[in-house]
C-alpha positions as CSV (number, residue, x, y, z in Angstrom):
1,M,-2.5,29.0,-55.2
2,P,-3.3,29.5,-51.4
3,A,-0.5,29.1,-48.9
4,E,-0.6,25.9,-46.9
5,A,-2.1,26.5,-43.4
6,K,0.3,26.0,-40.6
7,T,-0.7,24.0,-37.5
8,T,0.1,25.4,-34.1
9,I,1.9,22.8,-32.0
10,K,1.6,23.2,-28.2
11,F,4.3,21.7,-25.9
12,F,5.7,22.3,-22.4
13,V,9.0,23.5,-21.1
14,N,9.5,23.3,-17.4
15,G,5.7,23.1,-17.0
16,H,5.0,26.3,-19.1
17,K,3.0,26.0,-22.3
18,V,4.9,27.0,-25.5
19,E,3.4,27.3,-29.0
20,T,5.0,27.2,-32.4
21,D,4.1,26.8,-36.0
22,E,7.3,24.8,-36.6
23,S,7.1,21.0,-36.7
24,E,10.8,20.7,-35.9
25,L,13.1,22.8,-33.7
26,T,16.6,22.4,-32.4
27,G,17.3,22.1,-28.7
28,A,18.6,25.7,-28.7
29,A,15.4,27.0,-30.3
30,I,13.2,25.1,-27.8
31,K,15.3,26.6,-24.9
32,A,14.9,30.1,-26.4
33,L,11.1,29.7,-26.7
34,G,10.8,28.2,-23.2
35,E,13.0,31.0,-21.7
36,V,15.6,28.4,-20.5
37,S,19.1,29.6,-19.8
38,A,21.6,28.7,-22.5
39,D,23.9,27.0,-20.0
40,E,21.3,24.6,-18.9
41,V,20.7,21.2,-20.5
42,L,17.3,20.3,-22.1
43,Y,15.7,16.9,-21.6
44,L,12.7,15.4,-23.5
45,L,10.5,13.4,-21.1
46,E,9.3,10.3,-22.9
47,H,8.0,6.9,-21.6
48,G,9.0,7.6,-18.0
49,S,12.6,8.6,-18.8
50,E,14.6,11.7,-19.9
51,R,16.4,12.0,-23.2
52,R,19.1,14.7,-23.3
53,I,18.6,17.1,-26.2
54,E,21.8,18.9,-27.4
55,D,21.5,22.5,-28.6
56,D,22.1,21.4,-32.2
57,T,19.8,18.4,-32.1
58,P,16.6,18.7,-34.2
59,V,13.5,17.5,-32.4
60,E,10.2,16.6,-34.2
61,L,7.6,18.3,-32.1
62,K,4.2,16.9,-31.2
63,N,1.3,18.4,-29.3
64,G,1.7,17.8,-25.5
65,V,5.3,16.8,-25.3
66,H,7.2,17.9,-22.2
67,F,10.7,19.2,-21.9
68,V,12.6,20.0,-18.6
69,S,15.9,21.8,-18.1
70,A,18.5,21.4,-15.4
71,P,22.1,22.6,-14.8
72,D,24.5,20.3,-16.7
73,G,24.8,17.0,-14.9
74,N,21.8,17.4,-12.5
75,V,18.5,15.8,-13.6
76,S,15.9,15.4,-10.9
């Protein structure tokens, strides 16, 4: 039986394109792929607002989503 083909998902972290075959990653995994410092906070940009993503929070990834990081307490 052939293995199921994985789909590559492309998303952005601080404006840099990141690719993964995983449909869900934790905040910590997204930070690692996006080369974000572990002491920064990750935010998912959606519908004109930012949603804080904790390191242990699973996120369902979709093509084209954008994440930004900032020092804790400083979203700009």
